[in-house]
Gaussian input, Z-matrix of N, CA and C with variables (Angstrom, degrees):
# hf/3-21g

backbone

0 1
 N
 C     1     B1
 C     2     B2     1     A1
 N     3     B3     2     A2     1     D1
 C     4     B4     3     A3     2     D2
 C     5     B5     4     A4     3     D3
 N     6     B6     5     A5     4     D4
 C     7     B7     6     A6     5     D5
 C     8     B8     7     A7     6     D6
 N     9     B9     8     A8     7     D7
 C    10    B10     9     A9     8     D8
 C    11    B11    10    A10     9     D9
 N    12    B12    11    A11    10    D10
 C    13    B13    12    A12    11    D11
 C    14    B14    13    A13    12    D12
 N    15    B15    14    A14    13    D13
 C    16    B16    15    A15    14    D14
 C    17    B17    16    A16    15    D15
 N    18    B18    17    A17    16    D16
 C    19    B19    18    A18    17    D17
 C    20    B20    19    A19    18    D18
 N    21    B21    20    A20    19    D19
 C    22    B22    21    A21    20    D20
 C    23    B23    22    A22    21    D21
 N    24    B24    23    A23    22    D22
 C    25    B25    24    A24    23    D23
 C    26    B26    25    A25    24    D24
 N    27    B27    26    A26    25    D25
 C    28    B28    27    A27    26    D26
 C    29    B29    28    A28    27    D27
 N    30    B30    29    A29    28    D28
 C    31    B31    30    A30    29    D29
 C    32    B32    31    A31    30    D30
 N    33    B33    32    A32    31    D31
 C    34    B34    33    A33    32    D32
 C    35    B35    34    A34    33    D33
 N    36    B36    35    A35    34    D34
 C    37    B37    36    A36    35    D35
 C    38    B38    37    A37    36    D36
 N    39    B39    38    A38    37    D37
 C    40    B40    39    A39    38    D38
 C    41    B41    40    A40    39    D39
 N    42    B42    41    A41    40    D40
 C    43    B43    42    A42    41    D41
 C    44    B44    43    A43    42    D42
 N    45    B45    44    A44    43    D43
 C    46    B46    45    A45    44    D44
 C    47    B47    46    A46    45    D45
 N    48    B48    47    A47    46    D46
 C    49    B49    48    A48    47    D47
 C    50    B50    49    A49    48    D48
 N    51    B51    50    A50    49    D49
 C    52    B52    51    A51    50    D50
 C    53    B53    52    A52    51    D51
 N    54    B54    53    A53    52    D52
 C    55    B55    54    A54    53    D53
 C    56    B56    55    A55    54    D54
 N    57    B57    56    A56    55    D55
 C    58    B58    57    A57    56    D56
 C    59    B59    58    A58    57    D57
 N    60    B60    59    A59    58    D58
 C    61    B61    60    A60    59    D59
 C    62    B62    61    A61    60    D60
 N    63    B63    62    A62    61    D61
 C    64    B64    63    A63    62    D62
 C    65    B65    64    A64    63    D63
 N    66    B66    65    A65    64    D64
 C    67    B67    66    A66    65    D65
 C    68    B68    67    A67    66    D66
 N    69    B69    68    A68    67    D67
 C    70    B70    69    A69    68    D68
 C    71    B71    70    A70    69    D69
 N    72    B72    71    A71    70    D70
 C    73    B73    72    A72    71    D71
 C    74    B74    73    A73    72    D72
 N    75    B75    74    A74    73    D73
 C    76    B76    75    A75    74    D74
 C    77    B77    76    A76    75    D75
 N    78    B78    77    A77    76    D76
 C    79    B79    78    A78    77    D77
 C    80    B80    79    A79    78    D78
 N    81    B81    80    A80    79    D79
 C    82    B82    81    A81    80    D80
 C    83    B83    82    A82    81    D81
 N    84    B84    83    A83    82    D82
 C    85    B85    84    A84    83    D83
 C    86    B86    85    A85    84    D84
 N    87    B87    86    A86    85    D85
 C    88    B88    87    A87    86    D86
 C    89    B89    88    A88    87    D87
 N    90    B90    89    A89    88    D88
 C    91    B91    90    A90    89    D89
 C    92    B92    91    A91    90    D90
 N    93    B93    92    A92    91    D91
 C    94    B94    93    A93    92    D92
 C    95    B95    94    A94    93    D93
 N    96    B96    95    A95    94    D94
 C    97    B97    96    A96    95    D95
 C    98    B98    97    A97    96    D96
 N    99    B99    98    A98    97    D97
 C   100   B100    99    A99    98    D98
 C   101   B101   100   A100    99    D99
 N   102   B102   101   A101   100   D100
 C   103   B103   102   A102   101   D101
 C   104   B104   103   A103   102   D102
 N   105   B105   104   A104   103   D103
 C   106   B106   105   A105   104   D104
 C   107   B107   106   A106   105   D105
 N   108   B108   107   A107   106   D106
 C   109   B109   108   A108   107   D107
 C   110   B110   109   A109   108   D108
 N   111   B111   110   A110   109   D109
 C   112   B112   111   A111   110   D110
 C   113   B113   112   A112   111   D111
 N   114   B114   113   A113   112   D112
 C   115   B115   114   A114   113   D113
 C   116   B116   115   A115   114   D114
 N   117   B117   116   A116   115   D115
 C   118   B118   117   A117   116   D116
 C   119   B119   118   A118   117   D117
 N   120   B120   119   A119   118   D118
 C   121   B121   120   A120   119   D119
 C   122   B122   121   A121   120   D120
 N   123   B123   122   A122   121   D121
 C   124   B124   123   A123   122   D122
 C   125   B125   124   A124   123   D123
 N   126   B126   125   A125   124   D124
 C   127   B127   126   A126   125   D125
 C   128   B128   127   A127   126   D126
 N   129   B129   128   A128   127   D127
 C   130   B130   129   A129   128   D128
 C   131   B131   130   A130   129   D129
 N   132   B132   131   A131   130   D130
 C   133   B133   132   A132   131   D131
 C   134   B134   133   A133   132   D132
 N   135   B135   134   A134   133   D133
 C   136   B136   135   A135   134   D134
 C   137   B137   136   A136   135   D135
 N   138   B138   137   A137   136   D136
 C   139   B139   138   A138   137   D137
 C   140   B140   139   A139   138   D138
 N   141   B141   140   A140   139   D139
 C   142   B142   141   A141   140   D140
 C   143   B143   142   A142   141   D141
 N   144   B144   143   A143   142   D142
 C   145   B145   144   A144   143   D143
 C   146   B146   145   A145   144   D144
 N   147   B147   146   A146   145   D145
 C   148   B148   147   A147   146   D146
 C   149   B149   148   A148   147   D147
 N   150   B150   149   A149   148   D148
 C   151   B151   150   A150   149   D149
 C   152   B152   151   A151   150   D150
 N   153   B153   152   A152   151   D151
 C   154   B154   153   A153   152   D152
 C   155   B155   154   A154   153   D153
 N   156   B156   155   A155   154   D154
 C   157   B157   156   A156   155   D155
 C   158   B158   157   A157   156   D156
 N   159   B159   158   A158   157   D157
 C   160   B160   159   A159   158   D158
 C   161   B161   160   A160   159   D159
 N   162   B162   161   A161   160   D160
 C   163   B163   162   A162   161   D161
 C   164   B164   163   A163   162   D162
 N   165   B165   164   A164   163   D163
 C   166   B166   165   A165   164   D164
 C   167   B167   166   A166   165   D165
 N   168   B168   167   A167   166   D166
 C   169   B169   168   A168   167   D167
 C   170   B170   169   A169   168   D168
 N   171   B171   170   A170   169   D169
 C   172   B172   171   A171   170   D170
 C   173   B173   172   A172   171   D171
 N   174   B174   173   A173   172   D172
 C   175   B175   174   A174   173   D173
 C   176   B176   175   A175   174   D174
 N   177   B177   176   A176   175   D175
 C   178   B178   177   A177   176   D176
 C   179   B179   178   A178   177   D177
 N   180   B180   179   A179   178   D178
 C   181   B181   180   A180   179   D179
 C   182   B182   181   A181   180   D180
 N   183   B183   182   A182   181   D181
 C   184   B184   183   A183   182   D182
 C   185   B185   184   A184   183   D183
 N   186   B186   185   A185   184   D184
 C   187   B187   186   A186   185   D185
 C   188   B188   187   A187   186   D186
 N   189   B189   188   A188   187   D187
 C   190   B190   189   A189   188   D188
 C   191   B191   190   A190   189   D189
 N   192   B192   191   A191   190   D190
 C   193   B193   192   A192   191   D191
 C   194   B194   193   A193   192   D192
 N   195   B195   194   A194   193   D193
 C   196   B196   195   A195   194   D194
 C   197   B197   196   A196   195   D195
 N   198   B198   197   A197   196   D196
 C   199   B199   198   A198   197   D197
 C   200   B200   199   A199   198   D198
 N   201   B201   200   A200   199   D199
 C   202   B202   201   A201   200   D200
 C   203   B203   202   A202   201   D201
 N   204   B204   203   A203   202   D202
 C   205   B205   204   A204   203   D203
 C   206   B206   205   A205   204   D204

   B1=1.4531
   B2=1.5227
   B3=1.3120
   B4=1.4546
   B5=1.5160
   B6=1.3048
   B7=1.4563
   B8=1.5235
   B9=1.3201
   B10=1.4603
   B11=1.5274
   B12=1.3059
   B13=1.4640
   B14=1.5285
   B15=1.3263
   B16=1.4700
   B17=1.5362
   B18=1.3261
   B19=1.4662
   B20=1.5306
   B21=1.3238
   B22=1.4572
   B23=1.5300
   B24=1.3170
   B25=1.4656
   B26=1.5298
   B27=1.3199
   B28=1.4681
   B29=1.5284
   B30=1.3259
   B31=1.4604
   B32=1.5244
   B33=1.3226
   B34=1.4626
   B35=1.5262
   B36=1.3155
   B37=1.4644
   B38=1.5299
   B39=1.3205
   B40=1.4649
   B41=1.5254
   B42=1.3203
   B43=1.4639
   B44=1.5277
   B45=1.3227
   B46=1.4618
   B47=1.5281
   B48=1.3191
   B49=1.4691
   B50=1.5244
   B51=1.3226
   B52=1.4686
   B53=1.5258
   B54=1.3280
   B55=1.4654
   B56=1.5184
   B57=1.3137
   B58=1.4616
   B59=1.5195
   B60=1.3069
   B61=1.4670
   B62=1.5279
   B63=1.3293
   B64=1.4688
   B65=1.5230
   B66=1.3211
   B67=1.4733
   B68=1.5267
   B69=1.3422
   B70=1.4625
   B71=1.5256
   B72=1.3194
   B73=1.4635
   B74=1.5330
   B75=1.3256
   B76=1.4652
   B77=1.5259
   B78=1.3164
   B79=1.4610
   B80=1.5281
   B81=1.3303
   B82=1.4636
   B83=1.5267
   B84=1.3235
   B85=1.4696
   B86=1.5272
   B87=1.3170
   B88=1.4712
   B89=1.5209
   B90=1.3209
   B91=1.4666
   B92=1.5228
   B93=1.3243
   B94=1.4654
   B95=1.5214
   B96=1.3296
   B97=1.4594
   B98=1.5223
   B99=1.3219
   B100=1.4663
   B101=1.5243
   B102=1.3305
   B103=1.4721
   B104=1.5210
   B105=1.3218
   B106=1.4695
   B107=1.5196
   B108=1.3108
   B109=1.4634
   B110=1.5272
   B111=1.3234
   B112=1.4635
   B113=1.5248
   B114=1.3289
   B115=1.4617
   B116=1.5228
   B117=1.3126
   B118=1.4687
   B119=1.5234
   B120=1.3215
   B121=1.4653
   B122=1.5235
   B123=1.3331
   B124=1.4583
   B125=1.5294
   B126=1.3133
   B127=1.4658
   B128=1.5240
   B129=1.3207
   B130=1.4675
   B131=1.5283
   B132=1.3365
   B133=1.4623
   B134=1.5231
   B135=1.3396
   B136=1.4666
   B137=1.5183
   B138=1.3384
   B139=1.4568
   B140=1.5220
   B141=1.2947
   B142=1.4571
   B143=1.5244
   B144=1.3206
   B145=1.4650
   B146=1.5258
   B147=1.3032
   B148=1.4562
   B149=1.5331
   B150=1.3221
   B151=1.4609
   B152=1.5261
   B153=1.3109
   B154=1.4635
   B155=1.5290
   B156=1.3196
   B157=1.4658
   B158=1.5339
   B159=1.3269
   B160=1.4669
   B161=1.5251
   B162=1.3346
   B163=1.4597
   B164=1.5288
   B165=1.3034
   B166=1.4683
   B167=1.5322
   B168=1.3291
   B169=1.4591
   B170=1.5355
   B171=1.3099
   B172=1.4631
   B173=1.5265
   B174=1.3135
   B175=1.4679
   B176=1.5195
   B177=1.3307
   B178=1.4615
   B179=1.5254
   B180=1.3349
   B181=1.4590
   B182=1.5250
   B183=1.3192
   B184=1.4748
   B185=1.5113
   B186=1.2971
   B187=1.4700
   B188=1.5304
   B189=1.3274
   B190=1.4693
   B191=1.5297
   B192=1.3286
   B193=1.4549
   B194=1.5158
   B195=1.3362
   B196=1.4734
   B197=1.5284
   B198=1.3057
   B199=1.4609
   B200=1.5343
   B201=1.3219
   B202=1.4729
   B203=1.5198
   B204=1.3020
   B205=1.4690
   B206=1.4947
   A1=107.57
   A2=115.27
   A3=119.46
   A4=110.65
   A5=114.12
   A6=121.46
   A7=107.05
   A8=116.33
   A9=119.25
   A10=110.17
   A11=115.32
   A12=120.61
   A13=110.74
   A14=116.46
   A15=120.56
   A16=110.68
   A17=116.44
   A18=120.57
   A19=111.19
   A20=115.97
   A21=119.44
   A22=110.38
   A23=117.15
   A24=120.43
   A25=111.07
   A26=116.79
   A27=121.03
   A28=110.38
   A29=116.19
   A30=120.85
   A31=109.96
   A32=117.20
   A33=120.65
   A34=111.33
   A35=117.05
   A36=120.22
   A37=110.96
   A38=116.67
   A39=120.36
   A40=110.93
   A41=116.75
   A42=120.31
   A43=111.04
   A44=116.21
   A45=119.79
   A46=110.09
   A47=116.37
   A48=120.72
   A49=111.16
   A50=116.57
   A51=120.53
   A52=112.76
   A53=117.27
   A54=120.37
   A55=113.61
   A56=117.51
   A57=120.41
   A58=111.75
   A59=114.89
   A60=121.09
   A61=112.54
   A62=117.14
   A63=120.01
   A64=111.67
   A65=115.61
   A66=119.27
   A67=110.72
   A68=116.59
   A69=120.75
   A70=110.50
   A71=116.50
   A72=119.80
   A73=112.40
   A74=117.39
   A75=121.34
   A76=112.22
   A77=117.16
   A78=120.90
   A79=109.90
   A80=115.77
   A81=120.02
   A82=109.57
   A83=114.93
   A84=120.15
   A85=110.12
   A86=116.62
   A87=120.37
   A88=111.04
   A89=117.67
   A90=120.93
   A91=110.55
   A92=115.96
   A93=119.79
   A94=110.98
   A95=116.52
   A96=120.31
   A97=110.74
   A98=117.63
   A99=121.11
   A100=110.47
   A101=117.04
   A102=121.06
   A103=111.20
   A104=116.53
   A105=120.48
   A106=110.58
   A107=116.69
   A108=121.00
   A109=111.14
   A110=116.30
   A111=120.00
   A112=110.96
   A113=116.68
   A114=120.89
   A115=110.76
   A116=117.19
   A117=120.31
   A118=111.71
   A119=116.26
   A120=120.48
   A121=110.76
   A122=116.19
   A123=120.29
   A124=110.73
   A125=116.53
   A126=120.05
   A127=110.41
   A128=116.27
   A129=119.91
   A130=111.03
   A131=116.55
   A132=121.23
   A133=111.88
   A134=117.41
   A135=119.23
   A136=114.02
   A137=118.34
   A138=119.90
   A139=110.18
   A140=115.21
   A141=120.83
   A142=107.65
   A143=117.26
   A144=119.25
   A145=110.77
   A146=116.35
   A147=120.99
   A148=108.63
   A149=115.45
   A150=119.36
   A151=109.16
   A152=115.35
   A153=119.94
   A154=110.02
   A155=115.94
   A156=120.92
   A157=110.91
   A158=116.59
   A159=120.15
   A160=111.28
   A161=116.71
   A162=120.30
   A163=110.66
   A164=115.88
   A165=119.81
   A166=110.74
   A167=116.57
   A168=120.81
   A169=110.82
   A170=116.97
   A171=120.68
   A172=112.11
   A173=116.65
   A174=120.10
   A175=110.58
   A176=116.25
   A177=119.98
   A178=110.90
   A179=117.30
   A180=120.71
   A181=110.55
   A182=116.82
   A183=120.77
   A184=110.88
   A185=116.75
   A186=120.15
   A187=110.17
   A188=117.47
   A189=121.15
   A190=110.63
   A191=117.30
   A192=120.28
   A193=111.82
   A194=116.79
   A195=120.16
   A196=110.86
   A197=117.08
   A198=120.54
   A199=112.67
   A200=116.49
   A201=120.03
   A202=111.96
   A203=117.33
   A204=120.51
   A205=111.87
   D1=135.21
   D2=-179.07
   D3=-104.97
   D4=152.44
   D5=178.22
   D6=-127.24
   D7=138.06
   D8=-178.97
   D9=-69.95
   D10=156.74
   D11=179.68
   D12=-59.61
   D13=-40.56
   D14=179.78
   D15=-61.29
   D16=-47.23
   D17=-179.11
   D18=-67.68
   D19=-34.78
   D20=178.36
   D21=-65.74
   D22=-40.37
   D23=176.83
   D24=-63.59
   D25=-39.92
   D26=176.67
   D27=-63.30
   D28=-43.05
   D29=178.90
   D30=-61.85
   D31=-44.47
   D32=-179.70
   D33=-60.66
   D34=-39.69
   D35=178.48
   D36=-65.93
   D37=-41.44
   D38=176.69
   D39=-62.48
   D40=-41.43
   D41=178.18
   D42=-63.79
   D43=-41.12
   D44=179.22
   D45=-59.01
   D46=-42.71
   D47=179.78
   D48=-69.21
   D49=-37.59
   D50=-176.15
   D51=-72.49
   D52=-46.76
   D53=-172.92
   D54=-96.76
   D55=-11.45
   D56=-179.17
   D57=90.93
   D58=154.83
   D59=-174.80
   D60=-62.15
   D61=-41.28
   D62=-176.58
   D63=-62.02
   D64=-50.05
   D65=-179.02
   D66=-69.81
   D67=-38.17
   D68=-179.21
   D69=-61.54
   D70=-41.12
   D71=-176.59
   D72=-65.22
   D73=-17.77
   D74=178.87
   D75=-88.59
   D76=-9.12
   D77=-177.86
   D78=-85.64
   D79=137.37
   D80=178.24
   D81=-86.01
   D82=164.57
   D83=176.03
   D84=-59.62
   D85=-37.42
   D86=179.73
   D87=-65.10
   D88=-40.88
   D89=178.35
   D90=-65.52
   D91=-42.27
   D92=179.34
   D93=-64.76
   D94=-43.18
   D95=178.73
   D96=-64.51
   D97=-39.47
   D98=177.58
   D99=-63.49
   D100=-40.64
   D101=178.17
   D102=-65.15
   D103=-43.81
   D104=179.22
   D105=-63.36
   D106=-42.74
   D107=179.69
   D108=-65.84
   D109=-40.80
   D110=178.17
   D111=-62.80
   D112=-41.38
   D113=178.31
   D114=-62.83
   D115=-46.16
   D116=178.72
   D117=-62.01
   D118=-40.93
   D119=179.20
   D120=-63.14
   D121=-42.91
   D122=179.36
   D123=-63.68
   D124=-46.08
   D125=-179.65
   D126=-62.39
   D127=-44.02
   D128=179.95
   D129=-62.18
   D130=-34.41
   D131=-178.77
   D132=-72.11
   D133=-42.19
   D134=-173.01
   D135=-94.07
   D136=-20.29
   D137=-176.77
   D138=-81.85
   D139=121.67
   D140=176.37
   D141=-132.56
   D142=114.34
   D143=179.22
   D144=-59.04
   D145=144.54
   D146=-179.70
   D147=-85.26
   D148=137.48
   D149=178.08
   D150=-78.91
   D151=161.78
   D152=178.78
   D153=-61.69
   D154=-38.95
   D155=179.54
   D156=-62.07
   D157=-46.82
   D158=178.67
   D159=-64.97
   D160=-39.60
   D161=178.86
   D162=-59.16
   D163=-46.38
   D164=-179.95
   D165=-64.00
   D166=-40.51
   D167=179.45
   D168=-62.25
   D169=-48.15
   D170=-178.95
   D171=-70.25
   D172=-32.85
   D173=177.09
   D174=-63.37
   D175=-41.98
   D176=178.43
   D177=-65.11
   D178=-41.67
   D179=177.91
   D180=-61.74
   D181=-44.35
   D182=-179.99
   D183=-64.01
   D184=-40.32
   D185=179.19
   D186=-64.79
   D187=-42.52
   D188=178.33
   D189=-62.03
   D190=-40.97
   D191=178.31
   D192=-64.73
   D193=-41.35
   D194=178.50
   D195=-63.80
   D196=-36.86
   D197=-179.28
   D198=-71.79
   D199=-23.59
   D200=179.77
   D201=-77.58
   D202=-22.09
   D203=-176.03
   D204=-80.86

């Protein structure tokens, strides 16, 4: 999976903020790229857009639950 240079720079900045400057400065470009790729792979694996049919089904269930309370 490839990541654009722009998105990779954004990811690196987020990592710098998350882990702190000291730890970030010890990370190689390869480690950062591997982390970014792993994150994208995970998101691609777990993210599934909801269909209109499912949305309507779950909306009705949620409404019924709210009305029972």
